[in-house]
N, C-alpha and C positions, 0 to 999 in steps of 0.2 A: 463575378466581374473582377478582371486584373488577375486570376489565377493564372500561374503559368507552371504546369506540372513539370516541365523539364529542369526547372529550377531545384528540384527538390528529389531526395533519394530515401530510400527505405531499406530496412533489411530484418531479418529473422534468425535470431540466434539461441542458443541455449547455456544456461550457467549452472555448473555442477553444483548442487545444494551441498551444506555441511554435512550431510548423511553419507557421502561420497556415491550415492546407487540413484540418485532422481535429478534430471535434468530438467532445468525451469526455463519454460521458454521466454524469450525476451523480444519484444518486438521496437524498434528504433525507428524514426524519421528525422529529417534535417535537410538544412539546405546544403546542396552539393558543395558550394563553396567554402561554407565552415567545415564540413569533414575534410575538405583537401588541404585547407590550411592546418588544421589539427594533425595529420597525418605528415605534413610536410614538415612542420616545425615541432611537433611534440607538445605544444601548450595546450592547456586545459580549455575548455569551453562550459559553459552554464549547462545545466541538466536538469529537468525537470522530470520526476520519476512519480508515474502514477499505478495506483493498485486497486484491487476491492477483493477477491478471492474468499467469496461466502455463498453458502445455499446454492452451490454448482452453478453459477451464473458466468456466462463468458463475458470477457473484455474483448470484443471484437476491436482487432487494429484497422478498423476503416478509416474514411476520409473524414475529418471535421476542421472546420471552417475557424472553428474557436482558437484552433491551436497555429493557426496562420502568423496572428501577431506574435507569438513566441518563437517561432521558427525565423521570421523575417529579421528579428533582433538578434539571431546568433545562437538562440536556445536548441540544444537537441532534447526531443522529447520522446521518452521512454513508456513503455507498457511493460509491467511486470506479471506474466500470467502465473502468479502464484497458486499452490494448491488450495484449495476450497472453492475454487471455480470450476468451471467444467470444460475448459479447455483442451484437456487429455483423456476425455472422457468420463464417466461415473466415479471411476477409481481415484481420480485427482480430486473428489470432493469426499467420499467415505472413508470411514475406518477399515484397516488400520493404517494405511499409509497417506490417506488424503489428508483433510483438515477440516474432520465433522468431530464433535463432541469432546472428547479427551486428547483427542491428537490435533485441535484446532492451533495449538503453538506452531504447526508447521508454516500455516500461512504467514505469520511474522518474522520466521526464521529465512523463507525464502525470499521475502522482501529484502531483509536486511542481506543475506548473502547475495543478492544482485546490486545492491546498491554498492558493497565493498569490491563486486567485481568491476563496477564502472570507476570505481576510485583506482582500486591497487593493481587490477590485473589489466582491463582495459585501457586503463590509464587518460580516460576522456574528460574527467572533471576532478574536481577537489572537494572535501566538504565546506568550504566556505560558498563553493558553487552550485551544489545541488540541494535542489528543493524536492519536497516528497509531498502528495496529495492523495487522499483517499475520501469518499463521502460515504453518508450512513454507516454500514457495516465495515465500510473502507476507512471510516474515520478512527474506529478501533483499531484497525491495521496500523496507521499511522501513530496513533497514539502509543500502542505497544511496541512500534519499533524505535522510534525517539527514545522510548524508556531504555530498550535493549542497547542502542548505540546512539547515544545521545550526540556524541561528537563525530558522528557520521553524515550529521544533515545540518545544513545552513539555514534551512527555512522549512517549517511544515505548515499545510494547510488541511485542516479537518472541517469537512462540510456536513452539516446536521449529523455530527458524530454519535455513535451508539459507544459510549465508553464506560458507561456505569452499569457494567454486566451483572454483577452479583446483586447489589438492590434491586434492581429491575426485574432481574428474573425470580426473586424471592416474594415478589410484591404482584399477586393475582391480578388487583385490580387494574392493573396497566394494560389496554387494549394490545391484542397481538403479541402478547409475553412469547417470545421466540424459543420453544422449546425444541423446535425441530433443528435448529442451530445447536443450542447448549444442552440438550438432555431435559428429561421430563422429570428430575430430582434435583430441585432446587435444594434441599439440603446438603445433599453432595456436592452441588457447585458450590456452595458458601463455603464448604470446608476443604475444598479441594485445590492441594497447594500447586496442581497443576494450571489451575485457572486464575488464582489471585496474583501471579506474577504479572500478568499482561493486565490486570485491572486498572487500567490509567492513573484515577484518582488517588490510589494508594499507595503507587509506587513510583509517582513522576521525581525526576532528579532535579530537585531544587536547587542542589549546589551547582548542576551547570545550567545556564541560561540559554535559551536559544528561542528565536523569532516564531511565533506561533500564530497563525490566523484561524478564528473560529467561528463558522459561520452557522446560524441556527433559524429556524421556520417557526415562526410562535403558533403557525398553525396546525403542526405538526403533533399531535398529540402524545405521538411514542416518544419521538426523542426529544419535545419539550419537557415531558414528566421526565425522564430519563437525568435529563441535565438538570433539574431540580431537585434532585435527592440531595 
């Protein structure tokens, strides 16, 4: 009720990843008047950047009523379709150029590259006005991204995040240990320098504080157990 689609606009574009050969799909939705004012004045606007990038799952750019309160307040909502999802086919998830097993870091690099594009190239927003969000495996994405580029984001929202990767993967008593995503060789994972750098608890930049909202579900045995490690 009260929704007038003529007030809103959307677009789909791509951002070149740091590897120079991968184009990351990006979806934006906004109020038309907000984007028109930005185009005319060059003034930055608040942006909320969402991502997931795991298990070959698609993040669809479909209609969501929960985004409307943000859009009505002048925020631009952006979906980063990073590697690890399935938006560009199975190769977007699988090795060697997707984001599974030892190339998982592509998920995080893609997200940070999209955020930098929004700030430095598109000049749509500023770090102080840029918030980011991910849930479950997307929470790991956010934790790794703010560790990689803590000064790029003003606010981070982690919903029931899977951020304790290494201890979780070497504890076979935890339900649904996710070998399908991280490999079935726990000792390799525990000692792999490619994985430890994005392990949120070991490498958070305590010298640079930023706003983080952490949402958990006490009825989720997987996430709850991981958070208690």
